[in-house]
C-alpha positions as CSV (number, residue, x, y, z in Angstrom):
1,M,-87.5,158.3,15.9
2,T,-91.0,158.1,17.2
3,D,-92.3,160.7,19.8
4,E,-92.7,157.6,22.2
5,R,-89.1,157.0,22.0
6,V,-88.0,160.6,22.4
7,L,-90.1,160.9,25.5
8,A,-88.8,157.8,27.0
9,R,-85.3,159.0,26.4
10,R,-85.9,162.4,27.9
11,G,-87.7,160.5,30.8
12,N,-84.7,158.1,31.3
13,G,-82.4,161.2,31.3
14,L,-84.3,163.0,33.8
15,E,-84.3,159.9,36.1
16,Y,-80.6,159.4,35.6
17,A,-79.8,162.9,36.4
18,I,-82.1,162.7,39.9
19,Y,-80.2,159.5,40.4
20,R,-76.9,161.2,40.0
21,A,-77.8,164.4,42.2
22,A,-79.1,162.0,45.0
23,T,-76.2,159.7,45.1
24,G,-73.8,162.7,44.9
25,G,-75.5,164.5,47.6
26,F,-75.6,161.5,49.9
27,A,-72.0,160.6,49.2
28,A,-71.1,164.2,50.1
29,L,-72.4,164.0,53.7
30,P,-70.5,162.1,56.3
31,R,-71.5,158.5,56.5
32,P,-73.4,158.8,59.8
33,T,-75.1,162.0,58.8
34,A,-76.0,160.4,55.3
35,I,-77.8,157.2,56.9
36,R,-80.0,159.5,59.4
37,A,-81.1,161.5,56.5
38,G,-81.9,158.4,54.4
39,A,-83.7,156.9,57.3
40,A,-85.8,160.3,57.6
41,L,-86.5,160.5,53.8
42,G,-87.7,156.8,54.0
43,S,-90.1,157.8,56.7
44,L,-91.6,160.8,54.5
45,I,-91.8,158.6,51.4
46,A,-93.8,156.2,53.2
47,H,-96.4,158.6,53.8
48,L,-96.2,160.4,50.2
49,L,-96.5,157.3,48.0
50,R,-100.2,156.6,49.0
51,P,-100.7,154.0,46.3
52,Q,-97.6,152.3,47.2
53,R,-98.4,152.3,50.9
54,A,-102.0,150.9,50.3
55,V,-100.2,148.0,48.6
56,A,-97.5,147.4,51.3
57,L,-100.2,147.5,54.0
58,F,-102.4,145.0,51.9
59,N,-99.4,142.7,51.8
60,L,-98.7,143.0,55.4
61,A,-102.4,142.1,56.3
62,L,-101.9,139.0,53.9
63,A,-98.6,138.1,55.6
64,F,-99.6,138.7,59.3
65,P,-103.3,138.6,59.7
66,E,-102.7,138.0,63.3
67,K,-101.0,141.4,63.9
68,S,-103.0,144.7,64.4
69,D,-103.3,147.6,61.8
70,A,-101.0,149.5,64.1
71,E,-98.4,146.8,64.0
72,R,-98.4,146.3,60.5
73,A,-98.2,150.1,59.8
74,D,-95.1,150.1,62.3
75,I,-93.4,147.4,60.0
76,L,-94.0,149.4,57.1
77,R,-92.5,152.6,58.8
78,R,-89.5,150.6,59.8
79,S,-89.1,148.9,56.4
80,C,-89.1,152.3,54.7
81,R,-86.5,153.7,57.1
82,N,-84.5,150.7,56.3
83,L,-84.6,151.5,52.6
84,G,-83.6,155.0,53.2
85,R,-80.7,153.9,55.1
86,M,-79.6,151.3,52.5
87,G,-79.9,154.0,49.9
88,A,-77.5,156.3,51.9
89,E,-75.3,153.2,52.4
90,F,-75.3,152.3,48.7
91,C,-73.7,156.0,47.9
92,H,-70.9,155.5,50.1
93,L,-70.0,152.0,48.8
94,P,-67.0,153.5,47.1
95,S,-65.3,154.5,50.1
96,L,-65.2,150.9,51.6
97,T,-62.1,149.0,51.2
98,R,-60.9,145.3,52.3
99,E,-59.5,147.1,55.4
100,T,-62.7,149.1,56.5
101,V,-65.5,146.8,55.4
102,G,-65.3,145.1,58.9
103,R,-66.3,148.2,60.6
104,Y,-69.8,147.8,59.1
105,V,-70.0,144.1,58.1
106,G,-69.5,141.2,60.4
107,F,-70.8,137.6,60.6
108,E,-73.4,136.0,62.8
109,D,-71.3,132.6,62.6
110,R,-68.0,133.0,60.7
111,T,-67.6,129.1,61.0
112,A,-70.5,128.8,58.8
113,W,-69.7,131.5,56.4
114,E,-66.2,129.8,55.9
115,R,-67.7,126.3,55.7
116,A,-70.0,127.7,52.8
117,M,-67.2,129.4,51.2
118,A,-65.1,126.3,51.2
119,A,-68.1,124.3,49.6
120,A,-68.4,126.8,46.9
121,Q,-64.8,126.7,46.0
122,E,-64.9,123.1,45.7
123,R,-68.3,122.8,43.7
124,G,-69.7,126.1,43.0
125,A,-72.7,127.2,45.0
126,V,-76.0,128.9,44.5
127,I,-76.6,131.7,47.0
128,L,-80.3,131.9,47.8
129,T,-81.1,135.5,48.8
130,G,-83.6,138.3,48.2
131,H,-84.3,141.9,48.2
132,F,-83.7,141.8,52.1
133,G,-81.7,144.2,54.3
134,N,-79.1,146.0,52.4
135,W,-78.7,143.3,49.4
136,E,-76.2,145.7,47.5
137,L,-73.9,146.1,50.6
138,F,-74.0,142.2,51.1
139,A,-72.7,141.7,47.6
140,Y,-70.2,144.4,47.8
141,A,-68.9,143.2,51.3
142,Q,-68.5,139.9,49.9
143,A,-66.4,140.8,47.2
144,L,-64.1,142.8,49.5
145,L,-64.0,140.0,51.7
146,G,-62.4,138.0,48.8
147,R,-65.4,136.0,47.9
148,P,-66.9,137.8,45.0
149,I,-70.3,136.6,43.6
150,T,-72.1,136.6,40.4
151,L,-75.4,138.3,40.7
152,V,-78.3,137.1,38.6
153,H,-80.6,140.2,38.3
154,R,-83.5,141.6,36.2
155,P,-82.4,144.9,34.4
156,M,-84.2,148.0,35.7
157,N,-86.4,149.8,33.0
158,N,-84.0,152.8,32.9
159,P,-80.8,151.6,31.1
160,L,-78.9,154.5,32.4
161,V,-79.6,153.9,36.2
162,D,-79.1,150.2,35.6
163,D,-75.9,150.5,34.1
164,A,-74.8,152.9,36.8
165,I,-75.9,150.6,39.5
166,V,-73.9,147.6,37.8
167,R,-70.9,149.7,37.4
168,M,-70.9,150.4,41.2
169,R,-71.3,146.7,41.8
170,T,-68.4,146.0,39.4
171,R,-66.1,148.2,41.7
172,A,-65.6,145.7,44.3
173,G,-65.6,142.6,41.9
174,T,-69.2,141.7,41.9
175,R,-70.4,140.4,38.4
176,S,-73.8,140.9,37.0
177,L,-75.9,139.0,34.7
178,A,-78.9,140.0,33.2
179,K,-81.6,137.3,33.8
180,K,-83.0,136.5,30.5
181,A,-79.5,136.0,29.1
182,A,-77.8,134.4,32.1
183,A,-78.6,130.6,31.7
184,R,-75.3,129.5,30.0
185,E,-73.1,132.1,31.6
186,V,-74.4,131.0,34.9
187,I,-73.8,127.2,34.2
188,R,-70.4,128.0,33.1
189,A,-69.8,130.0,36.3
190,L,-70.9,127.1,38.6
191,H,-68.7,124.6,36.5
192,E,-65.6,127.2,37.4
193,H,-66.7,126.9,41.1
194,Q,-68.0,130.5,41.3
195,M,-71.1,131.7,43.5
196,I,-74.4,132.5,41.8
197,A,-76.6,134.7,43.9
198,I,-80.3,134.6,42.7
199,P,-83.0,136.8,44.6
200,A,-85.9,134.5,44.9
201,D,-88.6,136.7,46.5
202,Q,-90.3,138.6,43.3
203,N,-93.2,137.8,41.5
204,Q,-92.9,135.8,38.2
205,T,-95.0,135.4,35.3
206,R,-96.6,132.0,34.7
207,R,-94.3,131.7,31.9
208,Y,-91.1,131.8,34.2
209,G,-92.5,131.0,37.4
210,V,-94.0,128.0,39.5
211,F,-96.6,128.3,42.3
212,V,-95.5,127.5,45.8
213,D,-96.7,128.5,49.2
214,F,-95.6,131.9,50.6
215,F,-97.0,133.1,53.9
216,G,-100.0,130.7,53.3
217,R,-101.0,131.7,49.6
218,P,-99.9,130.4,46.5
219,A,-97.1,132.8,45.1
220,C,-95.6,132.5,41.3
221,T,-92.0,132.2,42.0
222,T,-88.7,131.7,40.3
223,P,-87.5,128.1,40.1
224,G,-84.0,129.4,39.2
225,P,-82.0,128.3,42.3
226,A,-83.5,124.9,42.3
227,R,-82.9,124.3,38.5
228,L,-79.5,125.4,38.8
229,A,-78.5,123.5,41.8
230,M,-80.2,120.3,40.4
231,L,-78.6,120.7,37.1
232,A,-74.9,121.7,38.1
233,R,-75.2,119.5,41.4
234,A,-74.4,122.7,43.2
235,P,-75.1,123.2,47.1
236,V,-77.9,125.9,47.8
237,F,-76.8,128.3,50.6
238,P,-79.1,130.9,52.1
239,A,-77.5,134.2,52.9
240,F,-78.7,137.4,53.9
241,L,-77.4,140.6,55.5
242,V,-79.1,141.6,58.9
243,R,-78.8,145.2,60.2
244,E,-78.0,145.2,64.1
245,G,-81.0,147.6,65.1
246,E,-80.9,150.9,63.5
247,S,-77.1,151.2,63.5
248,E,-74.5,151.1,60.5
249,R,-73.5,147.6,61.6
250,H,-74.7,144.5,59.7
251,R,-74.1,140.8,60.0
252,I,-73.7,138.3,57.2
253,V,-76.3,135.4,58.3
254,I,-75.6,131.9,56.3
255,L,-78.2,129.4,57.1
256,P,-77.7,125.5,56.6
257,E,-77.6,124.2,52.9
258,V,-81.1,123.5,51.4
259,E,-81.1,119.8,50.5
260,M,-82.4,119.2,47.0
261,Q,-85.0,116.6,46.4
262,R,-84.0,114.4,43.6
263,S,-86.7,111.7,43.0
264,G,-86.0,111.4,39.2
265,K,-89.3,113.3,38.6
266,R,-87.7,116.6,37.4
267,E,-90.7,118.9,37.2
268,A,-92.1,117.6,40.5
269,D,-88.8,118.0,42.2
270,I,-88.3,121.7,40.7
271,V,-91.7,122.6,42.4
272,A,-90.6,120.9,45.7
273,N,-87.3,122.5,45.8
274,T,-88.6,125.9,45.0
275,Q,-90.9,125.3,47.8
276,R,-88.1,124.6,50.1
277,C,-86.0,127.5,49.1
278,T,-89.3,129.8,49.3
279,A,-89.8,128.6,53.0
280,V,-86.4,129.9,54.1
281,V,-87.0,133.2,52.5
282,E,-90.3,133.4,54.2
283,E,-88.6,132.4,57.5
284,M,-86.2,135.4,57.2
285,I,-88.9,137.7,56.6
286,R,-90.8,136.6,59.6
287,R,-87.8,137.3,61.6
288,H,-87.0,140.5,60.4
289,P,-90.2,141.9,58.6
290,D,-88.7,145.6,58.5
291,H,-85.9,144.2,56.1
292,W,-88.3,143.4,53.2
293,I,-89.9,145.5,50.4
294,W,-93.7,145.4,51.1
295,F,-94.3,147.8,48.2
296,H,-93.7,144.9,45.7
297,R,-96.8,143.0,44.4
298,R,-95.5,139.8,45.3
299,W,-98.9,137.9,44.8
300,K,-99.7,139.6,41.4
301,T,-99.7,136.5,39.3
302,R,-102.5,134.0,40.3
303,P,-103.1,130.3,39.4
304,E,-105.6,130.0,36.7
305,G,-109.0,130.9,37.7
306,E,-108.4,132.8,40.7
307,P,-109.2,136.6,40.8
308,R,-106.6,139.3,41.0
309,L,-105.5,140.5,44.3
310,Y,-104.5,144.0,43.4
311,P,-106.5,146.8,41.4
312,R,-105.1,147.4,37.9
313,R,-102.5,150.3,37.8
């Protein structure tokens, strides 16, 4: 085994040990205490991770040029506190049951949710979502509510941590499919009338993405939801979990179905439909900017000939 592989395995092992210690520590605390501690830790991290903070504030300036520096800094602070709460809640997922999940997760419009679930039962459905709010709790709650989803995800660099997270999701009935190997399985699942959740808010390389407008700037975006919906003729329902203030309560928000353009010009339709999906994600972020991860280099991939926006790492 090469020295690089030995170092990588040791690094993965150390990260996994930290992950186990952190999840165990938060799980040992009463839930309200853990969530308060997570929020405080999030505030601290926002100040300690200076390079990431610079990226986040740069992104916020791109997205909200009309806001002041103080307003954008406040959004980042609240976003980091939300991430901290999310981490604490993740550690307490195993304590949730079908009987108790309702204490923490409700519906903005239960009728809209039931309508979407009924459509999915008849034809399958693509669930358009993102790394927004507590997305892990959203998937877990869906499964406990009797409507499990199959989540298409990009595996983490550390396979030990990634496996642990996938096992946590599986406890409630959520199925995870690695993005690169998911195509056939996803199509089969849609034909079996399952719900496929695809986060559509992360940067893609030119090879896998298409450029659409996101906060007024071209962003390389996954066409996955549009491609799947067009291929399987499945409906696309945007779904997000929104926290109620700074409380432990959340509500599932199901937005109207995203109609797919079908002009017969396949590639043009894919771009147009990806734009429609991206516009929905952007609107949710505009409504709740503290629910999104601003550290992500969303505009990293640029159209041919455009200069890079972020400095090299």
